[in-house]
Structures are given as structure tokens and as C-alpha cells.
N, C-alpha and C positions, 0 to 999 in steps of 0.2 A: 516814513513810507511806514504803513501799518505793518504790523508783525505780532508774533505771538511765539511761546516756546512750547515745544513736547517734551515731557518729563514722564518719569516712573518714578514715583514715591509713595510711601505711606507715612501715617503718624506714628511714630515710634511710641510716643504715650499712649495712643489707645490701642497699639498692638501688646506693651506690658500689661495694660488693664485686662485685655482678652486673655492674658496667661496667667493671671492670678485669678480671673473668674473660672476658668478651666481647671486651676489646682485645685478651687473650693468646692466645685463640682465632683471630681474623683474623690475627693477628702470624703464627701459626706454620700455618696453612692454605694449601696450595699453591696453590689457585685464588683466593687474594687477594695472592700476592705480586706486589710492585710498583705497588700499585694506590692505596698510599696511606691504606687503608681505617682509618678510625680512629672510636672514641666519643668525646665529650668532656661530661664532666657539669658544669653550673654552677648551683648552686640544685636545683631541681626539673626542668629541663630537659637533655636528653640531644640533642646533635648528632651525627648520623650522617654521614661523608663519605667517598665513593669515586667511582669513576669514571662509574657508570652507574646507572640507575633499577634495573636487574635484582640487581645486586650490594648496591643498599640493602634491597631485600626479602629476601636473604639475610641480611643483618645484621640486619633486623628479627625475624626467626625465631630467629637466635643469641641476640639479647635478650631475646625474651621467655621462651625456654627458661633461659636464666642467672637472670633475675629469679623466675619462678616457684620455680626450685629454691632460693634463697633466700629464701622466704617471701614474697614481694612479690607480691598480686594483681595480675596482667597487666591486671585491668579497669580497673585506675588509670591506665592508658595512653592519651594522646590524641595520636595520629597527624597530623602536618598533613601537607600536600601536600608532594611532593619536588619540588626545584629542580635542574635541570639546566642549566648553562650550560658549552657548549665540552665540556671531558674532566672538569670536575668536576661532583659531584651531592651534595646534601645535602638532610637531611631532619632536622625537627625533633620531637622525643618529649616532651610535657609529662608529667609523673608529677602528677598530680591528687590535692590532698590538701584535707581539709575540705569541708562538705557548703555549696555555695552557697545564698543566700536565695531563689531562686525554687525550688530542688530542696527545700528546707528547707520551705517554705509548701504546696508538692505533698505532701511526705510528711504534713505536721501534717494538711491535709484529709483524706487519704486516712485516717487514724486515728481523725480525727471522723465522717467518715462510716461506720465499722464500729458505731459506737454501745456500742464498749466503754467502761467507767466508769473511764476513766483521763485525766491530762490532761498536754498535751504542749506544750511551750515551746521555742522558738528561743533557744538562748545562744550567740550569735557563728557559729563553723562547727559547732556540733553541736548536737543536741537532746536535752533532757532529758524522759523520760516518768515519771510516778508514778501511782500509785493504791493502792488499800486492799488490794487482792486481788493477789497474786502469780499466779495463774493468768491474769488479766488481762493481767499483763505479758508472760508468754510468750504469749499470743494475739498481741499486738504485734507481738513478735519476729517470729513465724511471719506474720502479715501484711506484714510489710515485707520477710522474705524472699521472699515471693513476688511482691512488685512487680516492676515493668518498669522498673526503674533501673539506668543504664547505668554505675554508679558503685559500688564494693563498700563496704558497710557493715559496721560491726563493734559490738557490743554490749558496754559496759565500765561500770566503776564501779558495781556494783550493790550499794543499799544496802538494808537491812532496816528503817527506821524509827528508827534510834539513830543519824543524822546522822554516820556513820563508814562507810568502805568497806569493805566486807566482801572483795570479791575484784576482782581486776582480771583482764579478759577475756585480754591477752597475756602473762600469767606462765606459766612452763613448768609442765606436768601434774608432779604428786607420782607418779611411778610406782607406788611400795610401796602408796598408797593409791588409786590410780586417780583422783585429781581435784587440783585446783590447790591451792595454798598460801591458807590464808585468815588474816587478822589478827582474832582475836576481838576484839570491840570492847565495852569497859566500859560500864555502864549509866549514865546521864546523871542519877542521883539518889546521894542519900548512903545508901540502903539496902547492909544486908548483903553480905557474901560470896553469899549465896544469889541475890540479885538478879541481880549481875554473872554469877555461872554461869550463870543462865536466859537471859540475853542472849546471850552466846557459845554455847550449845546452838542457838540459833534462827537466829542469824548462821550458825551450821556447816549447818545445813537449807537455809539461802537459798543458801548458796554451790555447795552439792551442783546444787541445782536450777537455778541459773544457768549451769551449764556443762554440762547434759544434753544 
């Protein structure tokens, strides 16, 4: 049965690159000279340190720009309240990853309320959506994109009923063919070459649909 996963993830390596670039910028900028302004990344938490709340706001703007430039959706940022003590100001930014149980239940309820003929299951920090018709799955993606969710969602691991991943949403585009790379999957039968070829053709069509 065709299916795909709904996830909320970011590339941790690109996030680290963004923090490094932000640190280089505040080190070289004249208006930050002598302020001791720094970004410190530990896991999914970025700690901003400077001398005033105003400078923290400037640092937040720089961080957003660097993250966006590295392909990290700034919607994953959760900004804690700044703490100012004497001549030091600190603020914590959490890069959220994974769909929490409360939000997952809300999304499942929304999909079920749409009356689309699909099944939705919570699998850890992601959702698995499956259905007989690819048009219904496409409608679910459109529904979730319009939902009022303050967390970026991605759609990946598209399958076309043969229990093998056809395409992953984060793979780079094949510029020559204007689509993402696909892995044709062999049919789970002992039929001859014809059956395998037919399965590969079906998966290729599904891959083109999934990235449209």
C-alpha cells in the first residue's frame, strides 16, 4: 500500500556550520567589538551571550540568516526569554526536532476529520500515512501544509506498495532529469524480468509524483 512519513527534522551538520558562521560575523563586526558576544552550540541548544538585550536581538537576526542560508528552517527555533544580569545577557535557542506526542495526536485528528481514505499511525516522533490511492496521500500533504503548525514538517520515505523506499525527500535533485534520484525496487515475487521492470516503472512514476 502506498505510504509516506511525516517528520520534523533538520541537518545538524548544517546547523553547526550556521553557528560557526554567525560566530565569525560577530567577531569581525565593529559594533560587537569588546562585547564578548558568542554563540555556543551544545546538542540542539544554542546559547547566545553578549552585554545587552539589544545585542542579543541583533545576534538572533544574524543566526536566523545563517540558518536559512544553510537550509535549516528557522521555524524549528524556540527562543527562550533573555536573562540579563549586570553586564552580561544570555539567551537560549532550542532547535526543535521530532513531532511531539501532543502535536502528533492533533495532526492525526485533523487527517481523520478530513474523511480522506487513509490510515495515520504515530511511530515515535513521526507519522506514517498510508492509503490505496496516491491522490489521497497527496491531499493529506496539502492538508498538513495548510495546517496551523508552528513546527516545520517534511514528507519523506515515499513507498509504492512494494515495501521498499522509492525516494527520500532530502536527496538532491538530478538537475539533468529535473527530479530526485530514485531506487527502482525489485518486486517481491519470483516472476521473470517483466514483473521487475513493471515494478520499477511504477516506482518511477510514484517518485515523480512525490516531488511535484
